[in-house]
PyMOL Python script that loads the backbone (N, CA, C, O; Angstrom):
from pymol import cmd

cmd.read_pdbstr("""\
ATOM      1  N   MET A   1      64.450 138.489  87.518  1.00  0.00           N
ATOM      2  CA  MET A   1      65.793 138.925  88.396  1.00  0.00           C
ATOM      3  C   MET A   1      66.053 138.055  89.178  1.00  0.00           C
ATOM      4  O   MET A   1      65.200 137.551  89.908  1.00  0.00           O
ATOM      5  N   THR A   2      67.719 137.600  89.165  1.00  0.00           N
ATOM      6  CA  THR A   2      67.735 136.800  89.722  1.00  0.00           C
ATOM      7  C   THR A   2      68.088 137.263  91.777  1.00  0.00           C
ATOM      8  O   THR A   2      68.932 138.157  91.830  1.00  0.00           O
ATOM      9  N   LEU A   3      67.542 136.759  93.393  1.00  0.00           N
ATOM     10  CA  LEU A   3      67.644 136.865  94.303  1.00  0.00           C
ATOM     11  C   LEU A   3      69.212 137.826  93.815  1.00  0.00           C
ATOM     12  O   LEU A   3      69.182 139.055  93.761  1.00  0.00           O
ATOM     13  N   ASN A   4      70.110 137.260  93.590  1.00  0.00           N
ATOM     14  CA  ASN A   4      71.594 138.343  93.964  1.00  0.00           C
ATOM     15  C   ASN A   4      71.348 138.812  93.166  1.00  0.00           C
ATOM     16  O   ASN A   4      71.780 139.819  93.727  1.00  0.00           O
ATOM     17  N   GLU A   5      70.840 139.375  91.709  1.00  0.00           N
ATOM     18  CA  GLU A   5      70.742 140.484  91.073  1.00  0.00           C
ATOM     19  C   GLU A   5      70.288 141.796  92.099  1.00  0.00           C
ATOM     20  O   GLU A   5      70.863 142.727  92.662  1.00  0.00           O
ATOM     21  N   PHE A   6      69.238 141.399  92.006  1.00  0.00           N
ATOM     22  CA  PHE A   6      68.308 142.662  93.030  1.00  0.00           C
ATOM     23  C   PHE A   6      69.004 142.931  94.010  1.00  0.00           C
ATOM     24  O   PHE A   6      69.441 144.076  93.901  1.00  0.00           O
ATOM     25  N   MET A   7      69.387 142.343  95.093  1.00  0.00           N
ATOM     26  CA  MET A   7      70.649 142.851  96.336  1.00  0.00           C
ATOM     27  C   MET A   7      71.828 143.359  96.166  1.00  0.00           C
ATOM     28  O   MET A   7      72.238 144.246  96.915  1.00  0.00           O
ATOM     29  N   THR A   8      72.789 142.717  94.824  1.00  0.00           N
ATOM     30  CA  THR A   8      73.463 143.784  94.049  1.00  0.00           C
ATOM     31  C   THR A   8      72.161 145.351  93.592  1.00  0.00           C
ATOM     32  O   THR A   8      71.238 145.753  94.299  1.00  0.00           O
ATOM     33  N   LEU A   9      72.374 145.608  92.920  1.00  0.00           N
ATOM     34  CA  LEU A   9      71.463 146.483  92.655  1.00  0.00           C
ATOM     35  C   LEU A   9      71.325 147.117  93.514  1.00  0.00           C
ATOM     36  O   LEU A   9      72.112 148.064  93.519  1.00  0.00           O
ATOM     37  N   HIS A  10      70.214 147.057  94.878  1.00  0.00           N
ATOM     38  CA  HIS A  10      70.151 147.483  95.587  1.00  0.00           C
ATOM     39  C   HIS A  10      70.604 148.049  96.580  1.00  0.00           C
ATOM     40  O   HIS A  10      70.131 148.932  97.296  1.00  0.00           O
ATOM     41  N   LYS A  11      71.823 147.347  96.605  1.00  0.00           N
ATOM     42  CA  LYS A  11      72.841 147.713  97.632  1.00  0.00           C
ATOM     43  C   LYS A  11      72.454 146.501  98.794  1.00  0.00           C
ATOM     44  O   LYS A  11      71.636 147.067  99.518  1.00  0.00           O
ATOM     45  N   ILE A  12      72.576 145.642  99.114  1.00  0.00           N
ATOM     46  CA  ILE A  12      71.429 145.074 100.515  1.00  0.00           C
ATOM     47  C   ILE A  12      72.523 143.914 100.820  1.00  0.00           C
ATOM     48  O   ILE A  12      72.558 142.833 100.231  1.00  0.00           O
ATOM     49  N   GLU A  13      73.130 144.199 101.520  1.00  0.00           N
ATOM     50  CA  GLU A  13      73.788 143.080 101.915  1.00  0.00           C
ATOM     51  C   GLU A  13      73.319 142.112 102.626  1.00  0.00           C
ATOM     52  O   GLU A  13      72.528 142.405 103.522  1.00  0.00           O
ATOM     53  N   PRO A  14      73.775 140.367 102.353  1.00  0.00           N
ATOM     54  CA  PRO A  14      73.276 139.566 102.793  1.00  0.00           C
ATOM     55  C   PRO A  14      72.239 139.350 104.008  1.00  0.00           C
ATOM     56  O   PRO A  14      71.162 138.766 104.133  1.00  0.00           O
ATOM     57  N   GLY A  15      73.082 140.102 104.837  1.00  0.00           N
ATOM     58  CA  GLY A  15      72.952 139.873 106.327  1.00  0.00           C
ATOM     59  C   GLY A  15      72.059 140.464 106.707  1.00  0.00           C
ATOM     60  O   GLY A  15      71.354 139.969 107.586  1.00  0.00           O
ATOM     61  N   ASP A  16      71.807 141.591 106.235  1.00  0.00           N
ATOM     62  CA  ASP A  16      70.291 142.063 105.916  1.00  0.00           C
ATOM     63  C   ASP A  16      69.113 141.622 105.450  1.00  0.00           C
ATOM     64  O   ASP A  16      67.971 141.779 105.883  1.00  0.00           O
ATOM     65  N   PHE A  17      69.659 140.874 104.222  1.00  0.00           N
ATOM     66  CA  PHE A  17      68.624 140.242 104.108  1.00  0.00           C
ATOM     67  C   PHE A  17      67.783 139.553 104.755  1.00  0.00           C
ATOM     68  O   PHE A  17      66.617 139.574 105.149  1.00  0.00           O
ATOM     69  N   ALA A  18      69.135 138.642 104.756  1.00  0.00           N
ATOM     70  CA  ALA A  18      68.208 137.747 106.101  1.00  0.00           C
ATOM     71  C   ALA A  18      67.453 138.110 107.221  1.00  0.00           C
ATOM     72  O   ALA A  18      66.267 137.989 107.525  1.00  0.00           O
ATOM     73  N   LYS A  19      68.493 138.610 107.783  1.00  0.00           N
ATOM     74  CA  LYS A  19      67.478 138.960 109.016  1.00  0.00           C
ATOM     75  C   LYS A  19      65.964 139.183 108.447  1.00  0.00           C
ATOM     76  O   LYS A  19      65.170 138.260 108.633  1.00  0.00           O
ATOM     77  N   ARG A  20      65.413 140.626 107.605  1.00  0.00           N
ATOM     78  CA  ARG A  20      64.522 140.719 107.239  1.00  0.00           C
ATOM     79  C   ARG A  20      63.408 139.701 106.628  1.00  0.00           C
ATOM     80  O   ARG A  20      62.190 139.697 106.812  1.00  0.00           O
ATOM     81  N   ALA A  21      64.355 138.701 105.713  1.00  0.00           N
ATOM     82  CA  ALA A  21      63.400 137.449 105.185  1.00  0.00           C
ATOM     83  C   ALA A  21      62.995 136.283 106.484  1.00  0.00           C
ATOM     84  O   ALA A  21      62.215 135.333 106.427  1.00  0.00           O
ATOM     85  N   GLY A  22      64.048 136.877 107.915  1.00  0.00           N
ATOM     86  CA  GLY A  22      63.478 135.611 108.297  1.00  0.00           C
ATOM     87  C   GLY A  22      64.117 134.111 108.154  1.00  0.00           C
ATOM     88  O   GLY A  22      63.378 133.177 108.466  1.00  0.00           O
ATOM     89  N   VAL A  23      65.506 133.806 107.680  1.00  0.00           N
ATOM     90  CA  VAL A  23      66.027 133.187 107.724  1.00  0.00           C
ATOM     91  C   VAL A  23      67.753 133.674 108.504  1.00  0.00           C
ATOM     92  O   VAL A  23      68.319 134.713 108.844  1.00  0.00           O
ATOM     93  N   THR A  24      68.029 132.287 108.489  1.00  0.00           N
ATOM     94  CA  THR A  24      69.646 132.291 108.495  1.00  0.00           C
ATOM     95  C   THR A  24      70.762 132.248 106.813  1.00  0.00           C
ATOM     96  O   THR A  24      70.739 131.780 105.674  1.00  0.00           O
ATOM     97  N   ARG A  25      71.775 133.246 107.889  1.00  0.00           N
ATOM     98  CA  ARG A  25      72.178 133.833 107.159  1.00  0.00           C
ATOM     99  C   ARG A  25      73.077 132.528 105.851  1.00  0.00           C
ATOM    100  O   ARG A  25      73.960 132.750 105.023  1.00  0.00           O
ATOM    101  N   GLU A  26      72.460 131.437 106.147  1.00  0.00           N
ATOM    102  CA  GLU A  26      73.271 129.641 105.522  1.00  0.00           C
ATOM    103  C   GLU A  26      72.303 129.750 104.477  1.00  0.00           C
ATOM    104  O   GLU A  26      72.746 129.458 103.366  1.00  0.00           O
ATOM    105  N   ALA A  27      71.324 130.028 104.519  1.00  0.00           N
ATOM    106  CA  ALA A  27      70.209 129.123 103.670  1.00  0.00           C
ATOM    107  C   ALA A  27      70.379 130.330 103.004  1.00  0.00           C
ATOM    108  O   ALA A  27      70.840 130.000 101.911  1.00  0.00           O
ATOM    109  N   LEU A  28      70.253 131.741 103.040  1.00  0.00           N
ATOM    110  CA  LEU A  28      70.100 132.816 102.164  1.00  0.00           C
ATOM    111  C   LEU A  28      71.095 132.193 101.039  1.00  0.00           C
ATOM    112  O   LEU A  28      70.707 132.030  99.882  1.00  0.00           O
ATOM    113  N   ARG A  29      72.813 131.756 101.599  1.00  0.00           N
ATOM    114  CA  ARG A  29      74.356 131.729 100.848  1.00  0.00           C
ATOM    115  C   ARG A  29      73.759 130.133 100.140  1.00  0.00           C
ATOM    116  O   ARG A  29      74.488 129.618  99.292  1.00  0.00           O
ATOM    117  N   LEU A  30      72.871 129.646 100.397  1.00  0.00           N
ATOM    118  CA  LEU A  30      72.827 128.254  98.976  1.00  0.00           C
ATOM    119  C   LEU A  30      71.354 128.643  98.708  1.00  0.00           C
ATOM    120  O   LEU A  30      70.846 127.531  98.567  1.00  0.00           O
ATOM    121  N   TRP A  31      70.164 129.722  98.522  1.00  0.00           N
ATOM    122  CA  TRP A  31      69.359 130.005  97.302  1.00  0.00           C
ATOM    123  C   TRP A  31      70.391 131.535  96.750  1.00  0.00           C
ATOM    124  O   TRP A  31      69.927 132.271  95.879  1.00  0.00           O
ATOM    125  N   LEU A  32      71.677 131.807  97.347  1.00  0.00           N
ATOM    126  CA  LEU A  32      71.950 132.599  96.479  1.00  0.00           C
ATOM    127  C   LEU A  32      72.800 132.076  95.267  1.00  0.00           C
ATOM    128  O   LEU A  32      72.635 132.488  94.118  1.00  0.00           O
ATOM    129  N   ALA A  33      73.933 130.916  95.713  1.00  0.00           N
ATOM    130  CA  ALA A  33      74.366 129.830  94.949  1.00  0.00           C
ATOM    131  C   ALA A  33      73.974 128.678  94.573  1.00  0.00           C
ATOM    132  O   ALA A  33      74.691 127.685  94.690  1.00  0.00           O
ATOM    133  N   ARG A  34      72.688 128.648  94.028  1.00  0.00           N
ATOM    134  CA  ARG A  34      72.274 127.473  93.467  1.00  0.00           C
ATOM    135  C   ARG A  34      71.288 126.601  93.635  1.00  0.00           C
ATOM    136  O   ARG A  34      70.343 126.241  92.934  1.00  0.00           O
ATOM    137  N   GLN A  35      71.925 126.158  95.358  1.00  0.00           N
ATOM    138  CA  GLN A  35      72.164 124.930  96.109  1.00  0.00           C
ATOM    139  C   GLN A  35      70.960 124.845  96.767  1.00  0.00           C
ATOM    140  O   GLN A  35      70.798 124.151  97.770  1.00  0.00           O
ATOM    141  N   ARG A  36      69.917 125.666  96.135  1.00  0.00           N
ATOM    142  CA  ARG A  36      68.386 125.269  97.488  1.00  0.00           C
ATOM    143  C   ARG A  36      68.034 125.756  96.477  1.00  0.00           C
ATOM    144  O   ARG A  36      68.431 125.923  95.323  1.00  0.00           O
ATOM    145  N   THR A  37      66.754 126.078  97.439  1.00  0.00           N
ATOM    146  CA  THR A  37      64.781 126.927  96.549  1.00  0.00           C
ATOM    147  C   THR A  37      64.869 126.832  97.655  1.00  0.00           C
ATOM    148  O   THR A  37      65.456 126.023  98.374  1.00  0.00           O
ATOM    149  N   PRO A  38      64.016 128.041  97.925  1.00  0.00           N
ATOM    150  CA  PRO A  38      63.609 128.408  98.987  1.00  0.00           C
ATOM    151  C   PRO A  38      62.069 127.286  99.100  1.00  0.00           C
ATOM    152  O   PRO A  38      61.627 126.524  98.241  1.00  0.00           O
ATOM    153  N   ARG A  39      61.548 127.575 100.494  1.00  0.00           N
ATOM    154  CA  ARG A  39      60.789 126.770 100.812  1.00  0.00           C
ATOM    155  C   ARG A  39      59.176 128.119 100.871  1.00  0.00           C
ATOM    156  O   ARG A  39      59.247 129.307 101.187  1.00  0.00           O
ATOM    157  N   GLN A  40      58.054 127.419 100.493  1.00  0.00           N
ATOM    158  CA  GLN A  40      56.827 128.682 100.408  1.00  0.00           C
ATOM    159  C   GLN A  40      57.007 129.653 100.992  1.00  0.00           C
ATOM    160  O   GLN A  40      57.442 130.481 100.191  1.00  0.00           O
ATOM    161  N   LYS A  41      56.934 130.028 101.876  1.00  0.00           N
ATOM    162  CA  LYS A  41      56.449 130.848 103.444  1.00  0.00           C
ATOM    163  C   LYS A  41      57.943 131.877 102.695  1.00  0.00           C
ATOM    164  O   LYS A  41      57.682 133.030 102.350  1.00  0.00           O
ATOM    165  N   ALA A  42      59.070 131.470 102.552  1.00  0.00           N
ATOM    166  CA  ALA A  42      59.305 132.092 102.009  1.00  0.00           C
ATOM    167  C   ALA A  42      60.032 132.556 100.310  1.00  0.00           C
ATOM    168  O   ALA A  42      60.380 133.659  99.888  1.00  0.00           O
ATOM    169  N   MET A  43      60.035 132.288 100.180  1.00  0.00           N
ATOM    170  CA  MET A  43      59.453 131.780  98.755  1.00  0.00           C
ATOM    171  C   MET A  43      58.548 133.219  98.391  1.00  0.00           C
ATOM    172  O   MET A  43      58.896 133.979  97.487  1.00  0.00           O
ATOM    173  N   ALA A  44      57.152 133.486  99.382  1.00  0.00           N
ATOM    174  CA  ALA A  44      56.172 134.901  98.934  1.00  0.00           C
ATOM    175  C   ALA A  44      56.782 135.849 100.191  1.00  0.00           C
ATOM    176  O   ALA A  44      56.066 136.841 100.328  1.00  0.00           O
ATOM    177  N   ARG A  45      57.975 135.816 101.208  1.00  0.00           N
ATOM    178  CA  ARG A  45      58.423 137.167 101.804  1.00  0.00           C
ATOM    179  C   ARG A  45      59.478 137.615 100.989  1.00  0.00           C
ATOM    180  O   ARG A  45      59.901 138.763 101.127  1.00  0.00           O
ATOM    181  N   ILE A  46      60.191 136.462  99.740  1.00  0.00           N
ATOM    182  CA  ILE A  46      61.841 137.462  98.767  1.00  0.00           C
ATOM    183  C   ILE A  46      60.250 138.126  97.884  1.00  0.00           C
ATOM    184  O   ILE A  46      60.333 139.354  97.903  1.00  0.00           O
ATOM    185  N   VAL A  47      59.052 137.718  97.237  1.00  0.00           N
ATOM    186  CA  VAL A  47      58.769 138.508  96.776  1.00  0.00           C
ATOM    187  C   VAL A  47      58.440 139.586  96.678  1.00  0.00           C
ATOM    188  O   VAL A  47      58.857 140.537  96.018  1.00  0.00           O
ATOM    189  N   GLU A  48      56.848 139.309  98.063  1.00  0.00           N
ATOM    190  CA  GLU A  48      57.017 140.828  98.683  1.00  0.00           C
ATOM    191  C   GLU A  48      57.797 141.819  99.420  1.00  0.00           C
ATOM    192  O   GLU A  48      57.393 142.700 100.179  1.00  0.00           O
ATOM    193  N   MET A  49      59.238 141.458  98.987  1.00  0.00           N
ATOM    194  CA  MET A  49      60.214 142.009  99.885  1.00  0.00           C
ATOM    195  C   MET A  49      60.849 142.492  99.278  1.00  0.00           C
ATOM    196  O   MET A  49      61.763 143.143  99.783  1.00  0.00           O
ATOM    197  N   THR A  50      60.717 142.435  98.102  1.00  0.00           N
ATOM    198  CA  THR A  50      61.397 142.364  96.494  1.00  0.00           C
ATOM    199  C   THR A  50      60.644 143.455  95.463  1.00  0.00           C
ATOM    200  O   THR A  50      60.952 144.068  94.441  1.00  0.00           O
ATOM    201  N   ASP A  51      59.597 143.345  96.246  1.00  0.00           N
ATOM    202  CA  ASP A  51      57.991 143.990  95.291  1.00  0.00           C
ATOM    203  C   ASP A  51      57.655 143.452  93.952  1.00  0.00           C
ATOM    204  O   ASP A  51      57.276 144.089  92.969  1.00  0.00           O
ATOM    205  N   GLY A  52      58.000 141.234  94.158  1.00  0.00           N
ATOM    206  CA  GLY A  52      58.041 141.196  92.447  1.00  0.00           C
ATOM    207  C   GLY A  52      59.002 141.284  92.035  1.00  0.00           C
ATOM    208  O   GLY A  52      59.095 140.468  91.118  1.00  0.00           O
ATOM    209  N   ALA A  53      60.331 142.113  92.219  1.00  0.00           N
ATOM    210  CA  ALA A  53      60.502 142.088  91.438  1.00  0.00           C
ATOM    211  C   ALA A  53      62.023 140.855  91.106  1.00  0.00           C
ATOM    212  O   ALA A  53      62.933 140.948  90.282  1.00  0.00           O
ATOM    213  N   VAL A  54      61.759 139.882  92.058  1.00  0.00           N
ATOM    214  CA  VAL A  54      62.061 138.504  92.634  1.00  0.00           C
ATOM    215  C   VAL A  54      61.110 137.786  92.715  1.00  0.00           C
ATOM    216  O   VAL A  54      60.049 138.115  93.244  1.00  0.00           O
ATOM    217  N   THR A  55      61.398 136.485  92.101  1.00  0.00           N
ATOM    218  CA  THR A  55      59.436 135.307  91.525  1.00  0.00           C
ATOM    219  C   THR A  55      59.672 133.944  91.539  1.00  0.00           C
ATOM    220  O   THR A  55      60.119 133.238  90.635  1.00  0.00           O
ATOM    221  N   PRO A  56      59.482 133.783  92.148  1.00  0.00           N
ATOM    222  CA  PRO A  56      59.327 131.503  91.855  1.00  0.00           C
ATOM    223  C   PRO A  56      60.433 130.801  91.026  1.00  0.00           C
ATOM    224  O   PRO A  56      61.277 129.905  91.017  1.00  0.00           O
ATOM    225  N   ASN A  57      59.782 131.947  90.249  1.00  0.00           N
ATOM    226  CA  ASN A  57      59.982 131.651  88.092  1.00  0.00           C
ATOM    227  C   ASN A  57      61.657 131.599  88.310  1.00  0.00           C
ATOM    228  O   ASN A  57      62.108 130.459  88.201  1.00  0.00           O
ATOM    229  N   ASP A  58      62.732 132.742  88.627  1.00  0.00           N
ATOM    230  CA  ASP A  58      63.432 133.612  89.108  1.00  0.00           C
ATOM    231  C   ASP A  58      64.623 132.883  89.497  1.00  0.00           C
ATOM    232  O   ASP A  58      65.796 133.252  89.425  1.00  0.00           O
ATOM    233  N   PHE A  59      64.025 131.531  90.021  1.00  0.00           N
ATOM    234  CA  PHE A  59      64.645 130.419  91.406  1.00  0.00           C
ATOM    235  C   PHE A  59      65.379 128.480  90.049  1.00  0.00           C
ATOM    236  O   PHE A  59      66.073 127.463  90.061  1.00  0.00           O
ATOM    237  N   LEU A  60      64.401 129.372  89.175  1.00  0.00           N
ATOM    238  CA  LEU A  60      64.210 127.773  87.767  1.00  0.00           C
ATOM    239  C   LEU A  60      66.056 128.248  86.833  1.00  0.00           C
ATOM    240  O   LEU A  60      66.639 129.246  86.409  1.00  0.00           O
ATOM    241  N   PRO A  61      66.219 127.139  86.926  1.00  0.00           N
ATOM    242  CA  PRO A  61      67.789 126.835  85.971  1.00  0.00           C
ATOM    243  C   PRO A  61      67.317 126.974  85.023  1.00  0.00           C
ATOM    244  O   PRO A  61      66.322 126.388  84.598  1.00  0.00           O
ATOM    245  N   THR A  62      68.500 128.490  84.062  1.00  0.00           N
ATOM    246  CA  THR A  62      68.120 128.637  82.420  1.00  0.00           C
ATOM    247  C   THR A  62      68.670 127.574  81.809  1.00  0.00           C
ATOM    248  O   THR A  62      69.494 126.707  82.099  1.00  0.00           O
ATOM    249  N   ALA A  63      68.012 127.861  80.898  1.00  0.00           N
ATOM    250  CA  ALA A  63      68.623 126.554  79.632  1.00  0.00           C
ATOM    251  C   ALA A  63      69.756 126.303  79.380  1.00  0.00           C
ATOM    252  O   ALA A  63      70.201 125.391  78.683  1.00  0.00           O
ATOM    253  N   ALA A  64      70.509 127.437  80.168  1.00  0.00           N
ATOM    254  CA  ALA A  64      72.088 127.240  79.613  1.00  0.00           C
ATOM    255  C   ALA A  64      73.063 126.122  81.208  1.00  0.00           C
ATOM    256  O   ALA A  64      74.001 125.348  81.401  1.00  0.00           O
ATOM    257  N   GLN A  65      71.936 126.842  81.921  1.00  0.00           N
ATOM    258  CA  GLN A  65      72.382 125.839  83.157  1.00  0.00           C
ATOM    259  C   GLN A  65      71.417 124.628  83.173  1.00  0.00           C
ATOM    260  O   GLN A  65      71.023 124.034  84.177  1.00  0.00           O
ATOM    261  N   ARG A  66      71.225 124.468  82.374  1.00  0.00           N
ATOM    262  CA  ARG A  66      70.577 122.791  81.998  1.00  0.00           C
ATOM    263  C   ARG A  66      71.012 121.707  81.119  1.00  0.00           C
ATOM    264  O   ARG A  66      70.681 120.538  80.919  1.00  0.00           O
ATOM    265  N   LEU A  67      71.748 122.409  80.737  1.00  0.00           N
ATOM    266  CA  LEU A  67      73.358 121.628  79.898  1.00  0.00           C
ATOM    267  C   LEU A  67      73.954 121.099  80.259  1.00  0.00           C
ATOM    268  O   LEU A  67      74.388 121.591  81.300  1.00  0.00           O
ATOM    269  N   GLU A  68      74.569 119.740  79.912  1.00  0.00           N
ATOM    270  CA  GLU A  68      75.142 118.989  79.865  1.00  0.00           C
ATOM    271  C   GLU A  68      76.471 119.630  80.276  1.00  0.00           C
ATOM    272  O   GLU A  68      76.761 120.452  79.407  1.00  0.00           O
ATOM    273  N   PRO A  69      77.541 119.590  81.387  1.00  0.00           N
ATOM    274  CA  PRO A  69      78.446 120.257  81.093  1.00  0.00           C
ATOM    275  C   PRO A  69      79.333 120.106  79.153  1.00  0.00           C
ATOM    276  O   PRO A  69      80.110 120.750  78.449  1.00  0.00           O
ATOM    277  N   THR A  70      78.291 118.450  79.086  1.00  0.00           N
ATOM    278  CA  THR A  70      79.858 118.636  77.707  1.00  0.00           C
ATOM    279  C   THR A  70      78.542 118.843  76.507  1.00  0.00           C
ATOM    280  O   THR A  70      78.839 118.334  75.426  1.00  0.00           O
ATOM    281  N   GLU A  71      77.217 119.477  76.542  1.00  0.00           N
ATOM    282  CA  GLU A  71      77.101 119.376  75.672  1.00  0.00           C
ATOM    283  C   GLU A  71      76.993 121.142  75.226  1.00  0.00           C
ATOM    284  O   GLU A  71      76.749 121.659  74.136  1.00  0.00           O
ATOM    285  N   ALA A  72      77.325 121.834  76.742  1.00  0.00           N
ATOM    286  CA  ALA A  72      77.712 123.307  76.914  1.00  0.00           C
ATOM    287  C   ALA A  72      78.464 123.858  76.146  1.00  0.00           C
ATOM    288  O   ALA A  72      78.209 124.994  75.746  1.00  0.00           O
ATOM    289  N   ALA A  73      79.988 122.930  75.611  1.00  0.00           N
ATOM    290  CA  ALA A  73      81.424 122.854  74.571  1.00  0.00           C
ATOM    291  C   ALA A  73      80.597 123.124  73.024  1.00  0.00           C
ATOM    292  O   ALA A  73      80.704 123.994  72.159  1.00  0.00           O
ATOM    293  N   GLU A  74      79.588 121.696  73.209  1.00  0.00           N
ATOM    294  CA  GLU A  74      80.319 122.160  71.283  1.00  0.00           C
ATOM    295  C   GLU A  74      79.254 122.648  70.634  1.00  0.00           C
ATOM    296  O   GLU A  74      79.359 123.016  69.464  1.00  0.00           O
TER     297      GLU A  74
END
""", "prot")
cmd.dss("prot")
cmd.show_as("cartoon", "prot")
cmd.util.cbc("prot")
cmd.orient("prot")
């Protein structure tokens, strides 16, 4: 489950999650946009806060995301 899916499912506002995780809203925004990956300490906090529903593997790109745009269109 992605962090975004977890937050949506549990109706958690980004500001609330960021505060509880001890990170900035900007850091959280970058994680949700898949532009950055949480560092080890933050990742451990995410796993703890989500009771293991979100794991480090959930931040890895899916097979479809790994394809080049031209490959995905074929």
